[in-house]
C-alpha positions in Angstrom: 15.6 132.6 7.1 15.9 129.5 4.9 13.8 131.0 2.0 16.0 134.0 1.2 19.1 131.8 1.5 17.7 129.2 -0.9 16.5 131.9 -3.3 19.9 133.6 -3.3 21.6 130.2 -3.8 19.3 129.4 -6.7 20.1 132.7 -8.3 23.9 132.1 -8.0 23.5 128.6 -9.5 21.4 130.0 -12.4 24.0 132.6 -13.1 26.7 130.0 -13.3 24.6 127.4 -15.1 22.2 129.4 -17.3 21.3 126.3 -19.4 19.8 124.5 -16.3 16.1 124.4 -15.7 14.5 125.3 -12.4 14.1 121.6 -11.7 17.8 121.0 -12.3 18.8 123.9 -10.1 16.6 122.5 -7.3 18.1 119.0 -7.8 21.6 120.4 -7.7 20.9 122.4 -4.5 19.3 119.4 -2.7 21.8 116.8 -4.1 24.8 118.8 -3.0 23.5 119.9 0.4 25.4 118.7 3.5 23.1 116.3 5.2 25.3 115.9 8.4 23.2 118.4 10.3 21.1 117.9 13.4 17.6 116.8 12.9 15.7 114.6 10.5 14.6 115.3 6.9 11.4 116.9 8.0 13.4 119.6 10.0 16.4 120.1 7.7 15.1 119.3 4.2 18.1 118.3 2.1 20.5 119.7 4.6 22.9 122.7 4.7 23.3 124.5 1.4 26.7 124.4 -0.4 26.4 126.7 -3.4 29.9 126.0 -4.7 29.2 122.2 -4.6 25.9 122.7 -6.3 27.5 124.5 -9.2 30.2 121.9 -9.5 28.1 118.7 -9.0 28.2 116.5 -12.0 25.2 114.3 -11.0 21.7 115.5 -10.1 19.5 113.3 -7.9 15.8 113.6 -7.4 15.1 116.1 -4.6 12.4 113.8 -3.3 10.9 110.4 -4.2 7.5 109.4 -2.9 7.0 105.8 -1.8 3.2 105.9 -1.6 0.4 105.7 0.9 -0.4 102.4 2.6 -3.6 101.5 4.6 -3.3 99.8 8.0 -2.6 97.0 8.5 0.2 96.5 6.0 1.4 93.1 4.8 3.9 91.7 2.3 1.5 92.5 -0.6 2.1 96.2 0.1 5.8 96.0 -0.7 6.7 98.1 -3.7 9.7 99.5 -5.5 10.2 103.0 -6.7 12.9 104.4 -9.0 15.5 106.9 -7.8 16.9 108.7 -10.8 20.4 110.1 -11.1 21.4 112.3 -14.1 25.0 112.9 -15.1 25.4 116.4 -16.6 29.1 116.0 -17.2 31.1 114.7 -20.2 32.5 111.6 -18.4 31.0 108.7 -16.4 30.6 109.1 -12.7 30.4 106.3 -10.1 28.3 106.9 -7.0 28.3 105.0 -3.7 24.7 104.7 -2.4 23.1 103.9 0.9 19.8 104.5 2.7 20.4 106.7 5.8 18.6 108.7 8.4 15.3 106.8 8.3 13.0 108.2 10.9 9.4 107.4 11.9 6.5 109.8 12.4 7.7 110.6 15.9 11.2 111.5 14.7 12.9 108.4 16.2 15.3 106.2 14.2 13.7 103.3 12.4 15.8 100.2 13.1 14.0 97.8 10.7 14.8 97.6 7.0 11.8 99.5 5.7 13.8 100.8 2.7 16.7 99.2 0.8 18.5 99.9 -2.4 18.9 97.5 -5.3 22.5 98.5 -5.7 25.3 99.9 -3.4 26.9 101.7 -6.3 26.0 102.8 -9.8 28.0 104.3 -12.7 26.0 107.0 -14.5 27.3 107.4 -18.1 28.1 110.9 -19.4 24.9 112.8 -20.3 22.7 109.9 -19.2 20.1 109.1 -16.5 20.2 105.9 -14.4 17.4 104.8 -12.2 18.2 102.8 -9.0 15.5 100.7 -7.5 14.5 101.5 -3.9 12.5 98.7 -2.3 10.0 99.7 0.3 8.6 97.3 2.9 5.7 99.0 4.7 5.1 95.8 6.6 8.5 96.3 8.4 8.4 96.4 12.2 7.9 99.9 13.6 7.0 101.1 17.0 3.5 102.4 17.4 4.7 106.1 17.5 6.7 105.6 14.2 3.6 104.7 12.1 2.6 107.5 9.8 5.2 109.6 7.9 8.4 107.7 7.5 11.3 109.5 5.8 15.0 109.1 5.0 17.8 109.9 2.7 19.5 108.0 -0.2 
C-alpha cells in the first residue's frame, strides 16, 4: 500500500507547490517523513509520510546519498567523504541540528562503531541557497561478520 499513498502525497504536494520539480517533491516527502518508526531504512525508507510537513518544510535534504562500494578487506585508505546537500526554499535563513542515526549493518543490527560521522553538528542554510555538509565514511570501522555488506543510516 505504500505506492498509492506516496503517489497521492506527491500529488497533494504538487498541487500546493506547483513550482517544485519532481525531485524537489521527493526530497520534501523524504525530508519531512517521521523516521521514528519500527525497522531500519531498508524496511521503512524515509519513514512515515507527513504531507502537511512536506508542504511546509523550508529545507529540502537529499533523499539518499551513496557512500560508495568498497572491496574487502578495507583499510584507512578507503575512507572517504561525501557531501550531503540541504537546500533552503524559504526567504529566511534556517538552522538545522544534524546527527547520524539508525546505522545498521547488512543483517539489520545496530552498528556500534563510528562508520559515518558528520563534519558539523549544525548548519545554517541561507535563504534560497544550498549548503553541503561533509559526511565522513570509514569503511574500515569495526563491524561484526554479519554486518558487512549493505550498511545504511539516516542523517
